[in-house]
C-alpha positions, -999 to 999 in steps of 0.1 A, spaced: -292 -190 -562 -317 -161 -562 -326 -140 -592 -335 -103 -591 -349 -79 -617 -323 -57 -632 -336 -22 -624 -369 -14 -641 -364 -40 -668 -380 -74 -668 -346 -92 -670 -338 -114 -641 -301 -119 -631 -285 -141 -605 -273 -125 -573 -237 -135 -583 -221 -127 -617 -191 -142 -633 -163 -117 -636 -138 -122 -664 -109 -97 -659 -86 -127 -651 -93 -142 -686 -65 -135 -711 -36 -120 -692 -26 -95 -719 -10 -61 -711 -20 -45 -678 -45 -73 -671 -17 -99 -666 -13 -87 -630 -49 -98 -623 -48 -132 -641 -39 -149 -673 -64 -178 -677 -67 -195 -710 -98 -209 -727 -97 -243 -710 -92 -229 -675 -118 -202 -681 -143 -228 -694 -140 -249 -663 -146 -219 -641 -176 -206 -661 -192 -240 -662 -188 -243 -624 -206 -210 -620 -234 -219 -645 -239 -252 -628 -244 -232 -595 -271 -211 -611 -252 -180 -622 -268 -167 -654 -247 -135 -661 -211 -132 -674 -196 -97 -673 -166 -86 -694 -153 -56 -712 -136 -50 -745 -106 -35 -727 -99 -66 -706 -67 -79 -722 -75 -58 -753 -104 -81 -764 -89 -114 -754 -114 -118 -725 -143 -114 -749 -126 -138 -774 -124 -165 -746 -160 -160 -737 -169 -164 -773 -150 -196 -775 -167 -209 -743 -203 -200 -753 -198 -204 -790 -229 -183 -795 -250 -211 -781 -257 -194 -748 -261 -226 -729 -283 -226 -697 -297 -192 -708 -265 -174 -700 -266 -136 -703 -235 -116 -715 -227 -81 -704 -198 -62 -718 -185 -26 -717 -169 0 -740 -153 34 -736 -115 28 -729 -89 29 -756 -88 0 -780 -62 15 -803 -38 44 -806 -60 66 -829 -78 98 -816 -112 81 -821 -103 47 -806 -117 57 -772 -146 76 -756 -184 75 -759 -188 91 -793 -213 76 -818 -182 67 -839 -164 47 -812 -194 30 -796 -208 16 -828 -174 3 -839 -167 -11 -804 -201 -28 -802 -196 -45 -836 -161 -56 -826 -174 -71 -793 -202 -89 -811 -176 -106 -833 -153 -115 -805 -182 -129 -784 -195 -149 -814 -230 -136 -807 -257 -116 -825 -267 -96 -794 -252 -83 -762 -276 -85 -733 -262 -56 -713 -240 -30 -729 -224 -6 -705 -204 26 -707 -173 17 -688 -165 52 -677 -177 88 -680 -167 108 -711 -169 145 -704 -160 155 -740 -188 138 -759 -223 153 -756 -246 129 -738 -272 134 -765 -248 118 -790 -239 90 -766 -275 81 -756 -286 83 -793 -259 58 -803 -269 34 -775 -306 38 -784 -298 30 -820 -279 -2 -810 -309 -14 -791 -333 -6 -820 -310 -25 -844 -312 -55 -821 -275 -56 -813 -280 -47 -777 -309 -55 -754 -303 -33 -724 -279 -5 -716 -261 6 -684 -232 27 -671 -202 21 -648 -181 44 -627 -203 74 -632 -209 100 -605 -243 109 -593 -248 140 -615 -235 121 -645 -262 94 -641 -290 119 -635 -280 140 -665 -279 108 -687 -313 98 -675 -326 133 -681 -313 133 -717 -329 98 -723 -363 111 -710 -362 143 -730 -352 126 -762 -374 95 -757 -343 73 -758 -335 40 -741 -325 47 -704 -299 29 -683 -313 -1 -665 -282 -5 -643 -249 9 -630 -218 -11 -622 -200 3 -592 -172 -4 -567 -188 -10 -534 -174 -30 -504 -173 -30 -467 -141 -10 -469 -153 14 -496 -189 25 -489 -186 58 -508 -215 47 -531 -239 51 -503 -238 89 -505 -252 93 -540 -250 62 -562 -272 38 -542 -298 64 -533 -300 72 -571 -305 35 -578 -333 33 -553 -350 65 -565 -345 60 -603 -350 22 -604 -315 12 -615 -300 -22 -609 -266 -23 -592 -238 -46 -602 -208 -46 -578 -173 -49 -591 -143 -60 -570 -165 -68 -540 -135 -81 -520 -115 -49 -526 -90 -66 -548 -87 -95 -523 -81 -73 -492 -113 -85 -476 -107 -122 -484 -92 -128 -449 -59 -138 -465 -44 -104 -458 -40 -93 -422 -24 -64 -405 13 -63 -414 9 -95 -435 1 -96 -473 -5 -131 -488 19 -144 -514 7 -141 -550 -16 -112 -543 -24 -83 -566 -11 -59 -540 24 -75 -541 22 -74 -579 17 -37 -579 -21 -35 -583 -33 -3 -566 -71 -6 -568 -89 3 -546 -70 31 -529 -68 26 -491 -71 59 -472 -73 45 -437 -54 13 -430 -64 10 -394 -101 11 -405 -94 -16 -432 -78 -40 -407 -105 -34 -381 -130 -45 -408 -109 -75 -417 -107 -85 -380 -145 -84 -377 -149 -104 -409 -124 -130 -398 -140 -133 -364 -175 -137 -378 -163 -162 -404 -145 -183 -378 -177 -185 -357 -196 -196 -388 -169 -219 -401 -168 -202 -434 -143 -178 -451 -141 -141 -445 -147 -136 -482 -181 -153 -480 -191 -130 -451 -180 -99 -471 -200 -111 -502 -230 -120 -482 -231 -86 -466 -232 -70 -501 -258 -94 -514 -281 -84 -486 -276 -46 -491 -306 -26 -503 -304 -18 -541 -277 -44 -548 -288 -66 -577 -257 -88 -583 -222 -91 -570 -194 -99 -596 -170 -126 -584 -137 -134 -600 -105 -152 -594 -78 -174 -608 -86 -207 -592 -115 -231 -589 -111 -229 -551 -117 -192 -552 -148 -195 -573 -162 -223 -552 -157 -203 -520 -173 -172 -535 -203 -192 -549 -211 -204 -514 -219 -169 -504 -251 -170 -524 -267 -192 -497 -252 -175 -467 -276 -153 -446 -261 -131 -420 -278 -125 -387 -290 -91 -377 -263 -90 -350 -236 -98 -376 -248 -72 -400 -249 -46 -373 -214 -54 -362 -201 -50 -398 -221 -19 -404 -207 -3 -373 -170 -11 -380 -173 1 -416 -197 31 -412 -188 60 -435 -187 95 -421 -218 116 -426 -206 143 -450 -223 176 -459 -251 180 -468 -261 148 -452 -253 158 -416 -274 189 -421 -303 169 -435 -300 145 -406 -304 174 -382 -331 194 -399 -349 171 -424 -353 137 -408 -390 142 -406 -393 145 -444 -369 118 -457 -378 93 -484 -366 57 -490 -336 68 -510 -325 93 -483 -330 67 -455 -307 42 -473 -278 64 -460 -293 83 -430 -317 57 -417 -291 40 -393 -284 74 -377 -320 83 -368 
């Protein structure tokens, strides 16, 4: 297992992170999984023994039950130096102030998460989604206060757009507040939208990148093929993330993954995860599942190194279209591009 610095912080995290949306099974999360304490403990221990040092959760996962389970597993002891990341922003009640990124909600949400997690401090506290109604000055001040109070060590965001991130970083700098060290994003071979703005911002601004749903809800696992969906999948259960806009492209990617995997005698999932781990700016890939077999298979990707030829094949079959203004920059500015620009446009020059 390799360890990488999380953005501009001095915190090192493993290239794989334990995802915990399958813990609990309450409400909407039941479609994803309904693992109890004993099952979850076995899977977490398996990951920690493999060298994983970060567990990622959120207060909204099973309405706090996922955090409860992690608290039972770690018991506040933080064995093996495990780090805990959680998130807040989504509704945790029916009241008008039970959601969002207001000072009121974030402080209450953080204190509730600390109790459920049975810990005195959250290592990485993330805004789970953008809140366009709360002034960023209020949000960043609240997060800064939580860090100064010792309840949170680092802060990050998730599912922000490029201008959201840059505005938040600008507010932090202007007010001398804590800045985000990371962003948690959806990024896969099938969905490379993050390469337009989010990854270049991470390179330019020194943000770590945590990747959620790296197998596109299981679509890149190799179990699903053209005109065939595996039994027990999230898709058959009604899960609709991520949206698939081009099925022919999806299955072309899956065909390439399966072919490379068969030649390497590994799973397609391992190939998809290894591709992500090797992408510039990616810090850690969040793996999840409902079975020990899924976790063991995913963990094996940490030691899998793709050849240049394999990477080029996957890059080609999944390449995103060059949208405006990038096609214009490619034509007229390629002599003046920086590292962040080249993360998207480099392959086309």
